[in-house]
Structure formats: C-alpha cells, structure tokens
C-alpha positions as CSV (number, residue, x, y, z in Angstrom):
1,M,93.7,-140.3,9.8
2,T,93.3,-139.7,13.5
3,S,94.1,-142.3,16.1
4,A,90.5,-142.3,17.1
5,S,89.5,-143.7,13.7
6,M,92.1,-146.5,13.6
7,T,91.0,-149.8,15.0
8,F,94.2,-151.9,14.1
9,G,92.2,-154.9,13.2
10,R,90.1,-154.9,16.4
11,P,86.4,-154.9,16.1
12,T,84.7,-151.6,17.0
13,R,81.3,-151.0,18.6
14,V,79.1,-148.0,17.6
15,V,76.7,-146.8,20.2
16,L,73.9,-144.5,19.1
17,S,72.7,-142.1,21.7
18,R,69.3,-141.7,20.1
19,P,67.3,-143.6,17.4
20,S,68.2,-142.6,14.0
21,R,65.6,-141.5,11.4
22,G,66.5,-144.6,9.3
23,L,65.6,-146.9,12.2
24,A,62.2,-145.1,12.6
25,F,61.6,-145.4,9.0
26,V,62.3,-149.2,9.0
27,E,60.0,-149.7,12.1
28,S,57.2,-147.7,10.4
29,S,57.7,-149.7,7.2
30,A,57.4,-152.9,9.1
31,G,54.1,-151.6,10.5
32,V,52.8,-150.9,7.0
33,L,53.8,-154.4,5.9
34,R,52.1,-156.0,8.9
35,A,49.0,-153.9,8.1
36,L,49.0,-155.1,4.5
37,L,49.3,-158.7,5.4
38,R,46.5,-158.4,7.9
39,G,44.3,-156.6,5.3
40,W,44.3,-159.6,3.1
41,R,42.7,-161.7,5.8
42,S,40.1,-159.4,7.3
43,S,36.7,-157.8,6.6
44,P,36.2,-154.1,5.8
45,A,35.0,-153.3,9.3
46,Q,38.1,-154.8,10.9
47,D,40.2,-153.0,8.3
48,A,38.9,-149.6,9.4
49,R,39.6,-150.3,13.0
50,R,43.1,-151.7,12.3
51,H,43.9,-148.8,10.1
52,A,43.3,-146.3,12.9
53,E,45.4,-148.5,15.3
54,D,48.2,-148.8,12.8
55,L,48.3,-145.1,12.4
56,L,48.5,-144.6,16.1
57,E,51.3,-147.1,16.3
58,R,53.3,-145.4,13.5
59,A,52.7,-142.1,15.2
60,R,54.2,-143.5,18.4
61,L,57.2,-144.7,16.5
62,M,57.8,-141.4,14.7
63,E,57.2,-139.1,17.7
64,P,60.9,-139.0,18.9
65,T,62.3,-138.0,15.5
66,Q,59.4,-136.3,13.6
67,P,56.8,-134.9,16.0
68,S,54.9,-133.0,13.3
69,Y,54.5,-136.1,11.1
70,A,53.3,-138.0,14.2
71,A,50.7,-135.4,14.8
72,D,49.5,-135.8,11.2
73,L,49.3,-139.5,11.7
74,R,47.2,-139.0,14.9
75,A,44.8,-136.7,13.1
76,A,44.4,-139.3,10.3
77,A,43.6,-142.0,13.0
78,A,41.0,-139.8,14.5
79,L,39.3,-139.3,11.1
80,A,39.4,-143.0,10.5
81,Q,37.9,-143.8,13.9
82,N,35.1,-141.2,13.3
83,A,34.4,-142.8,9.8
84,D,34.2,-146.1,11.6
85,G,31.4,-144.9,13.8
86,R,33.2,-144.8,17.1
C-alpha cells in the first residue's frame, strides 16, 4: 500500500476531471424515464415531437463520451422530425 492510498481515517475527496461513461448512462436513462412518463399523458402527435426532442437531448448528453452514438441519435431525431411532417 502506498502512502497516497492511505487515509488514516480521514475522509477523502475524489475529483473526476471529466464525466464518466457511467454518469452519461445514468443521465440518458433518466431522460428515457422522463420520456416514458410523459408518454402516458400525451397524444400521438405530441409523442412524435417529444421523441425527437428527447433523442436530441440524449445526443447532447452522450456527445462528450460517445460521439458516434450521439450522431446516430441525431440521425434518428431527424427521421422522427421528418415523419412528424416538419
């Protein structure tokens, strides 16, 4: 054990220099949950619009850690917007 890993009973503070993939996953999962809860209360036209908005929001959250996945989400949002008639 190195001296850097010993805390001697004192609380330690961990500082992350960049967001972790786990945090991005939790944030996107929360977005999915919000979308599901909204879906129970809305009409099909509202669902299509919100679906595209939710995809764009998840793409924004995933961009720092998974840019290719974010690009796929943006493409799906564009398809959803076109299907909605925008």
